C-alpha positions in Angstrom: -49.0 17.1 -26.2 -48.8 14.6 -28.8 -45.6 15.5 -29.9 -44.4 15.6 -26.6 -45.2 12.2 -25.6 -43.5 11.2 -29.1 -40.4 12.7 -27.8 -40.3 14.7 -31.2 -37.9 17.6 -30.6 -39.7 20.8 -31.2 -42.5 19.8 -29.0 -41.2 21.6 -25.8 -39.8 24.6 -28.1 -43.6 25.0 -29.4 -45.0 25.3 -26.3 -42.3 27.5 -24.8 -42.6 29.9 -27.4 -46.6 30.0 -27.1 -46.7 30.1 -23.3 -43.3 31.5 -21.8 -44.9 35.2 -21.4 -48.0 33.7 -19.6 -46.1 31.5 -17.4 -43.2 34.2 -16.9 -46.1 36.4 -15.1 -47.7 33.6 -13.1 -44.5 32.4 -11.7 -43.7 36.0 -11.0 -46.7 37.0 -9.3 -46.0 33.9 -6.6 -42.7 34.6 -6.2 -41.7 37.9 -6.7 -38.0 37.3 -7.8 -36.9 37.7 -11.3 -33.8 35.9 -10.6 -35.6 32.4 -9.7 -38.7 33.0 -12.7 -35.9 31.0 -15.2 -35.3 28.0 -12.7 -39.0 27.5 -12.0 -40.1 27.8 -15.7 -37.4 25.3 -16.5 -38.5 22.9 -14.0 -42.3 23.4 -15.4 -41.0 22.7 -19.1 -39.1 19.7 -17.4 -42.1 18.0 -15.5 -44.3 18.8 -19.0 -41.5 17.0 -20.7 -41.2 13.9 -18.4 -44.7 13.5 -17.8 -46.3 14.5 -20.7 -48.0 10.7 -21.2 -50.2 11.7 -18.6 -52.1 14.8 -20.0 -55.6 13.9 -20.7 -56.9 16.7 -22.9 -60.5 16.2 -21.7 -59.7 17.5 -18.0 -58.3 21.0 -18.9 -56.8 22.7 -21.7 -53.2 22.6 -22.2 -52.8 26.3 -21.2 -54.5 25.7 -17.6 -52.3 22.7 -17.0 -49.1 24.9 -17.4 -50.6 27.8 -15.6 -51.4 25.2 -12.7 -47.9 23.6 -12.9 -46.4 26.9 -12.8 -48.0 28.1 -9.8 -47.2 24.7 -7.9 -43.6 25.1 -9.1 -43.3 28.5 -8.0 -45.3 27.6 -4.5 -42.6 24.8 -4.1 -39.6 27.1 -5.0 -40.9 30.0 -2.0 -41.1 26.9 0.7 -37.4 25.8 -0.2 -36.2 29.3 0.1 -38.2 29.6 3.8 -36.8 26.4 4.8 -33.7 27.5 3.7 -34.0 30.5 5.5 -35.1 28.9 9.0 -32.3 26.3 8.6 -29.6 29.3 7.9 -31.1 31.0 10.8 -31.1 27.8 13.3 -27.3 27.3 12.3 -26.3 31.0 13.1 -28.2 31.2 16.3 -27.5 27.7 17.7 -24.8 28.5 20.4 -23.4 25.2 20.5 -22.7 25.0 16.6 -18.7 24.5 16.6 -19.2 26.3 13.1 -20.5 29.8 14.5 -19.3 30.4 18.0 -16.6 32.6 18.2 -13.1 31.0 19.2 -10.8 32.9 21.2 -7.6 34.0 20.1 -5.4 31.2 20.2 -1.8 31.7 20.7 -0.1 28.7 19.5 0.6 28.2 15.9 0.6 24.8 16.3 -3.3 24.6 17.4 -4.1 26.9 14.5 -2.3 24.3 12.1 -3.9 21.3 13.8 -7.6 22.8 13.5 -6.9 23.9 9.8 -5.8 20.3 9.1 -8.9 19.0 10.8 -11.1 21.0 9.0 -9.3 20.4 5.3 -9.7 16.7 6.0 -13.5 17.0 7.2 -14.2 19.0 4.1 -12.0 16.6 1.6 -14.7 13.9 3.0 -17.9 15.8 1.6 -19.3 15.0 -1.7 -17.5 16.7 -4.4 -20.5 19.2 -5.2 -20.4 20.4 -1.4 -17.1 20.5 -1.1 -16.9 22.7 -4.4 -19.9 25.4 -2.7 -18.1 25.1 0.6 -14.6 26.2 -1.0 -15.8 29.0 -3.0 -18.0 30.3 -0.8 -15.7 30.5 2.5 -12.0 30.3 0.7 -12.7 32.0 -2.2 -15.1 34.6 -0.5 -17.8 34.3 -3.5 -21.5 34.9 -2.8 -24.2 32.1 -3.4 -25.1 33.8 -6.7 -21.7 34.3 -7.9 -21.3 30.7 -7.2 -24.4 29.9 -9.2 -23.4 31.7 -12.2 -19.9 30.6 -12.1 -21.0 26.6 -12.2 -23.9 27.7 -13.9 -26.2 25.7 -11.8 -29.7 27.5 -9.9 -29.3 29.4 -6.7 -31.5 26.9 -5.2 -29.0 24.2 -5.7 -26.1 26.5 -4.3 -28.0 26.9 -1.1 -29.1 23.3 -1.0 -25.8 22.1 -1.2 -24.1 24.4 1.3 -26.7 23.7 3.6 -26.2 19.7 3.4 -22.4 20.6 3.9 -22.5 22.8 6.7 -24.8 20.4 8.6 -22.7 17.4 7.8 -19.6 19.1 9.0 -21.8 20.4 12.1 -22.7 16.8 12.7 -18.9 15.7 12.2 -17.2 18.4 14.4 -20.2 18.1 17.3 -18.5 15.3 18.9 -15.1 17.1 19.0 -16.2 20.3 20.4 -14.8 19.9 23.9 -11.1 18.9 22.2 -11.5 22.1 19.9 
């Protein structure tokens, strides 16, 4: 840990090599989803790197600290996943939500064009990262996992960006719902 505090390049790699197997087991025991293990392990190591100066070797050993951090980060991941699931479900079941209600057949091509332009304009106002996941998910038909793999970001990041973008679109379109 002294090497981590001194920002020596090999310090984190040494910790990783020594404790990776143990930490993976701890994390998997909590989240039970191998696809998230690497993200949680990365979060743990990042926290060690950023907050290594706070480590007190007299309190508990490094092994105990790493196991505690791994469990906490894994539970954090579970809570975020549950919150995302609840938000997604509430968005789907919200009958007043202009993003989820079924539109009746629109007879006029002009109306369709106007709606398309409005939606494109609203999407263009989103932050770049949120705009990107909306376009990949809804216009390219990619799954959240595919987006995460293509953009080399965590699945949780994709889900968060998608949720934030949908919430912004919803909040923008609600006042206009009677006109749409």
